[in-house]
C-alpha positions as CSV (number, residue, x, y, z in Angstrom):
1,M,-30.9,-206.8,-19.0
2,S,-30.2,-204.0,-20.9
3,Q,-32.0,-203.3,-24.0
4,V,-29.3,-201.7,-26.1
5,C,-29.3,-203.2,-29.6
6,T,-26.4,-205.2,-30.5
7,L,-24.0,-203.2,-33.0
8,G,-25.2,-205.1,-36.0
9,E,-28.9,-204.7,-34.9
10,Q,-28.5,-200.8,-34.1
11,M,-26.9,-200.0,-37.4
12,L,-27.8,-202.7,-40.1
13,D,-31.3,-204.3,-39.0
14,W,-33.5,-201.4,-39.8
15,V,-37.3,-201.3,-39.3
16,G,-38.9,-201.2,-42.5
17,K,-42.5,-201.1,-41.1
18,I,-43.3,-200.4,-37.8
19,A,-45.5,-203.1,-36.4
20,F,-47.9,-202.5,-33.5
21,S,-50.1,-204.1,-31.0
22,D,-53.4,-203.0,-29.4
23,N,-51.7,-204.1,-25.9
24,S,-48.4,-202.5,-26.3
25,S,-46.9,-199.7,-24.3
26,P,-47.3,-196.1,-26.1
27,L,-43.1,-196.4,-26.1
28,E,-43.1,-200.0,-27.4
29,A,-43.3,-201.3,-30.7
30,Q,-42.5,-205.0,-30.1
31,G,-39.0,-204.4,-29.1
32,Q,-38.3,-202.2,-32.1
33,E,-38.0,-198.8,-30.6
34,N,-34.3,-199.0,-30.5
35,Q,-34.0,-199.7,-34.2
36,F,-33.8,-197.0,-37.0
37,G,-36.4,-197.4,-39.9
38,F,-37.0,-196.3,-43.1
39,R,-39.9,-196.5,-45.9
40,R,-41.2,-195.1,-49.0
41,L,-44.7,-195.3,-50.0
42,A,-47.9,-193.8,-51.2
43,P,-49.5,-191.8,-48.7
44,K,-52.9,-193.4,-47.5
45,V,-55.5,-192.9,-45.0
46,M,-54.9,-195.0,-41.7
47,P,-57.8,-196.8,-40.2
48,K,-56.9,-196.1,-36.7
49,S,-54.2,-194.1,-34.7
50,H,-51.1,-195.9,-33.6
51,W,-48.1,-195.0,-31.5
52,H,-44.4,-196.0,-31.0
53,G,-41.2,-194.6,-29.1
54,H,-39.4,-193.1,-32.4
55,I,-38.8,-189.5,-33.5
56,E,-40.4,-189.6,-36.8
57,I,-39.9,-187.8,-39.5
58,N,-42.3,-187.6,-42.6
59,Y,-41.3,-186.2,-46.2
60,L,-44.5,-185.2,-48.2
61,F,-43.0,-185.3,-51.7
62,N,-45.7,-183.9,-54.4
63,C,-48.6,-184.5,-51.9
64,S,-50.3,-183.0,-48.9
65,A,-52.0,-184.4,-45.7
66,D,-54.2,-184.3,-42.9
67,Y,-52.9,-185.6,-39.7
68,L,-54.8,-186.3,-36.3
69,I,-52.0,-186.2,-33.8
70,N,-52.8,-186.5,-30.3
71,G,-56.5,-185.7,-30.7
72,K,-55.6,-182.7,-32.8
73,K,-56.4,-182.3,-36.8
74,I,-53.1,-180.6,-38.3
75,S,-52.7,-179.8,-42.1
76,V,-49.5,-180.1,-43.7
77,P,-49.2,-178.6,-47.3
78,E,-47.4,-180.2,-50.2
79,G,-43.5,-180.4,-50.0
80,R,-42.9,-180.1,-46.4
81,M,-40.8,-182.0,-43.9
82,L,-42.2,-182.6,-40.5
83,L,-41.0,-183.9,-37.3
84,F,-42.6,-185.3,-34.1
85,W,-42.3,-187.8,-31.1
86,A,-44.4,-190.8,-32.2
87,S,-44.9,-191.9,-28.6
88,F,-48.2,-189.6,-29.2
89,P,-51.2,-191.3,-31.2
90,H,-50.9,-190.3,-34.9
91,Q,-52.9,-191.3,-37.8
92,M,-53.0,-189.6,-41.4
93,I,-56.6,-188.9,-42.2
94,A,-56.7,-187.5,-45.5
95,T,-54.2,-187.1,-48.3
96,E,-54.2,-185.4,-51.6
97,G,-51.8,-185.7,-54.7
98,D,-50.0,-188.4,-56.5
99,G,-46.6,-188.2,-54.8
100,E,-44.9,-190.2,-52.0
101,L,-44.4,-190.2,-48.4
102,V,-41.2,-191.2,-46.8
103,N,-40.9,-192.1,-43.1
104,V,-37.7,-191.9,-41.3
105,Y,-37.5,-193.5,-37.7
106,V,-34.8,-192.2,-35.3
107,P,-34.8,-193.8,-31.8
108,L,-35.3,-191.7,-29.2
109,Q,-32.1,-192.2,-27.2
110,S,-30.2,-191.5,-30.6
111,F,-31.9,-188.4,-31.2
112,L,-31.3,-187.3,-27.6
113,T,-27.6,-187.7,-28.0
114,W,-27.5,-185.4,-31.2
115,K,-27.5,-182.0,-28.8
116,L,-29.8,-180.1,-31.0
117,P,-31.2,-176.8,-29.4
118,D,-33.1,-177.0,-26.1
119,E,-36.4,-175.2,-27.5
120,F,-36.6,-177.7,-30.4
121,V,-36.1,-180.9,-28.2
122,S,-38.6,-179.8,-25.6
123,Q,-41.2,-178.9,-28.1
124,L,-41.1,-182.3,-29.7
125,L,-41.1,-184.1,-26.0
126,F,-44.2,-182.1,-25.2
127,G,-46.3,-183.1,-28.2
128,E,-45.3,-180.6,-30.8
129,V,-45.5,-181.1,-34.5
130,I,-42.7,-179.2,-36.3
131,V,-42.8,-178.5,-40.0
132,S,-40.0,-177.3,-42.1
133,N,-41.3,-174.3,-43.9
134,S,-39.9,-175.5,-47.1
135,L,-37.9,-178.7,-48.7
136,Y,-34.6,-178.3,-50.4
137,Y,-34.7,-179.7,-54.3
138,C,-32.1,-182.3,-53.1
139,D,-34.3,-183.6,-50.4
140,E,-36.0,-186.5,-52.5
141,E,-32.7,-187.2,-54.1
142,I,-30.9,-187.8,-50.7
143,T,-33.7,-190.0,-49.3
144,R,-33.5,-192.3,-52.4
145,I,-29.5,-192.4,-51.9
146,W,-30.4,-193.5,-48.0
147,E,-32.6,-195.9,-49.3
148,Q,-29.9,-197.4,-51.5
149,D,-27.4,-197.4,-49.0
150,I,-29.5,-198.9,-46.1
151,A,-30.3,-201.9,-48.7
152,R,-26.5,-202.6,-49.1
153,N,-26.3,-203.6,-45.3
154,D,-22.7,-202.0,-45.0
155,Y,-21.8,-200.5,-41.8
156,T,-19.8,-197.6,-43.0
157,R,-22.7,-196.5,-45.6
158,T,-25.3,-196.9,-43.0
159,A,-23.2,-194.8,-40.1
160,M,-23.1,-192.2,-43.1
161,V,-26.9,-192.4,-43.4
162,I,-27.6,-191.8,-39.8
163,N,-24.9,-188.7,-39.8
164,E,-26.7,-187.2,-42.9
165,I,-30.4,-187.6,-41.2
166,R,-28.7,-186.2,-38.0
167,G,-27.5,-183.2,-40.2
168,R,-30.5,-182.7,-41.9
169,I,-32.4,-182.3,-39.0
170,R,-29.9,-179.8,-37.3
171,R,-30.4,-177.8,-40.5
172,M,-34.1,-178.0,-39.7
173,A,-33.5,-176.8,-35.9
174,I,-31.6,-173.9,-37.1
175,E,-33.8,-172.5,-40.1
176,D,-37.4,-171.3,-40.2
177,Y,-40.0,-173.7,-39.0
178,S,-43.9,-173.8,-38.1
179,T,-45.4,-175.5,-35.2
180,F,-49.1,-176.0,-34.3
181,D,-48.9,-175.0,-30.7
182,L,-49.8,-178.4,-29.6
183,A,-48.0,-178.8,-26.4
184,N,-49.2,-175.3,-24.9
185,R,-52.6,-176.5,-26.2
186,S,-52.4,-179.6,-24.4
187,I,-51.4,-178.1,-21.4
188,K,-53.9,-175.5,-21.3
189,E,-56.6,-177.7,-21.9
190,G,-55.5,-180.2,-19.4
191,S,-55.7,-183.1,-21.8
192,K,-54.9,-186.4,-20.4
193,P,-51.7,-188.1,-21.4
194,I,-51.4,-191.3,-23.3
195,V,-50.3,-193.0,-20.2
196,S,-50.2,-191.8,-16.6
197,G,-47.1,-190.1,-15.8
198,L,-46.2,-189.3,-19.5
199,S,-45.6,-185.7,-18.3
200,H,-42.9,-186.5,-15.9
201,I,-41.3,-189.1,-18.2
202,Q,-41.1,-186.0,-20.8
203,T,-39.6,-184.2,-17.8
204,M,-36.8,-187.1,-17.0
205,L,-35.8,-187.5,-20.7
206,R,-35.2,-183.6,-20.9
207,Y,-33.1,-184.0,-17.9
208,I,-31.1,-186.9,-19.0
209,A,-30.9,-185.5,-22.5
210,D,-29.2,-182.4,-20.7
211,H,-27.0,-184.0,-18.3
212,Y,-26.2,-187.7,-19.3
213,D,-22.6,-186.6,-20.2
214,Q,-22.2,-185.5,-16.7
215,K,-22.1,-187.1,-13.1
216,I,-25.7,-187.6,-12.5
217,T,-27.6,-189.9,-10.1
218,I,-31.1,-191.4,-10.2
219,E,-31.9,-189.0,-7.3
220,N,-31.1,-186.2,-9.8
221,V,-33.4,-187.3,-12.3
222,A,-36.2,-188.1,-9.9
223,N,-35.8,-184.6,-8.4
224,S,-36.3,-183.0,-11.8
225,T,-39.9,-184.1,-11.5
226,G,-40.4,-183.7,-8.0
227,L,-41.2,-187.5,-7.5
228,H,-39.8,-190.2,-4.9
229,K,-36.7,-191.7,-6.3
230,N,-38.6,-195.0,-5.9
231,Y,-42.1,-194.1,-7.7
232,A,-39.7,-192.2,-10.7
233,M,-37.8,-195.3,-11.2
234,K,-40.9,-197.9,-11.6
235,L,-42.7,-195.1,-13.7
236,F,-39.7,-194.7,-16.0
237,N,-39.1,-198.6,-16.1
238,R,-42.7,-199.3,-16.9
239,V,-43.0,-196.6,-19.8
240,M,-39.7,-196.9,-21.1
241,R,-39.1,-200.8,-20.6
242,V,-35.8,-199.8,-19.6
243,S,-34.5,-198.6,-16.1
244,I,-32.9,-195.3,-15.8
245,K,-29.6,-196.4,-15.2
246,Q,-29.9,-198.3,-18.4
247,Y,-31.1,-195.4,-20.3
248,I,-28.3,-193.2,-19.4
249,N,-25.8,-195.7,-20.1
250,Q,-27.6,-196.1,-23.6
251,L,-27.1,-192.4,-24.3
252,R,-23.6,-192.6,-23.0
253,L,-22.5,-195.5,-25.3
254,Q,-24.2,-193.8,-28.4
255,H,-22.4,-190.7,-28.1
256,A,-19.1,-192.7,-27.4
257,Q,-19.7,-194.5,-30.5
258,S,-20.2,-191.5,-32.6
259,M,-16.9,-190.0,-31.1
260,L,-14.9,-193.1,-31.8
261,V,-16.2,-193.0,-35.6
262,D,-15.9,-189.2,-36.0
263,T,-13.0,-188.2,-34.1
264,D,-9.2,-189.6,-33.5
265,N,-9.6,-188.9,-29.8
266,P,-8.0,-191.3,-27.2
267,V,-10.6,-193.5,-25.7
268,L,-9.9,-191.8,-22.1
269,D,-11.0,-188.6,-23.4
270,I,-13.9,-190.4,-25.2
271,A,-15.0,-192.1,-22.0
272,L,-15.1,-188.9,-20.1
273,A,-16.7,-186.6,-22.6
274,A,-19.5,-189.3,-22.8
275,G,-19.9,-189.1,-18.9
276,F,-18.3,-192.2,-17.8
277,G,-16.6,-192.1,-14.7
278,S,-13.6,-193.9,-15.6
279,V,-12.2,-195.5,-18.8
280,S,-12.5,-198.8,-16.8
281,R,-15.9,-198.4,-16.4
282,F,-16.4,-197.5,-20.1
283,Y,-14.5,-200.5,-21.2
284,D,-16.8,-202.9,-19.1
285,I,-20.0,-201.5,-20.2
286,F,-18.8,-201.0,-24.0
287,Q,-17.7,-205.0,-23.9
288,R,-20.6,-206.2,-22.3
289,E,-23.0,-204.4,-24.8
290,F,-21.2,-204.8,-28.2
291,N,-19.1,-207.8,-27.4
292,M,-15.8,-205.9,-28.3
293,S,-13.8,-203.2,-26.9
294,P,-14.0,-199.5,-27.8
295,L,-10.6,-199.8,-29.9
296,E,-12.0,-203.0,-31.8
297,F,-15.3,-201.0,-32.5
298,R,-13.3,-198.2,-34.1
299,R,-11.3,-200.6,-36.1
300,S,-14.0,-202.5,-37.4
301,V,-15.5,-199.4,-38.7
302,L,-12.6,-197.7,-40.1
């Protein structure tokens, strides 16, 4: 069965705190990896590393912190915004200042539909931590607005929050930012991945992100790694807890949802732009996953 969240879960049931199990897959946080999340707290040292499937944003307002990410120590100065793929073990090991930490969790499949610059996305998927060189004076205030809007449990406001988060990351991607060379360092040092085959998962995710809105097959995805089709399918399903086909449909559905809300384009055009081969297939998958038609979805939002 597909693990796409229902409309209400995806938009309104945000994760306030990521819950972890020692036996979880590195890409699993008790079924929450498809949900957005937000929390504000005083920064504190973590007793151990943890991981989950989100792209994670950390805002450091009036405080600085040291992290241990995939076995590498990094120091992030006060007043910065950092972004990383949280499937890599990460832990805050030191903090200074009386400020606040804001965590924003973005589901990976949502992030990959945002069409960010290739180099920016690739660095994250291969373990890099990206740090914005400075925050804007309005960043702290906008996170408080996000917090208030999320608490309202209103679909339109929550959709606006997601759009603004996407816009903030887009701005970060085209402005000056710093990295720690973690991806290249791991490759040079031959560091072992969190789970066997994670490098192949990264390659498949990158390929899917680049081609999901085109006609692609499971063979195409497997060939991007050089793996046999059957092995690639088993590996992807074991780590991502969803099949390659289901994951592709997740990205296509989220792309289509955005276009249904953000444009007046006909459903046929949206179906084709999102990668569905026909409007009938689009209707069937959309109805099955969200218990409403694309037009009913558009009307419910607008």
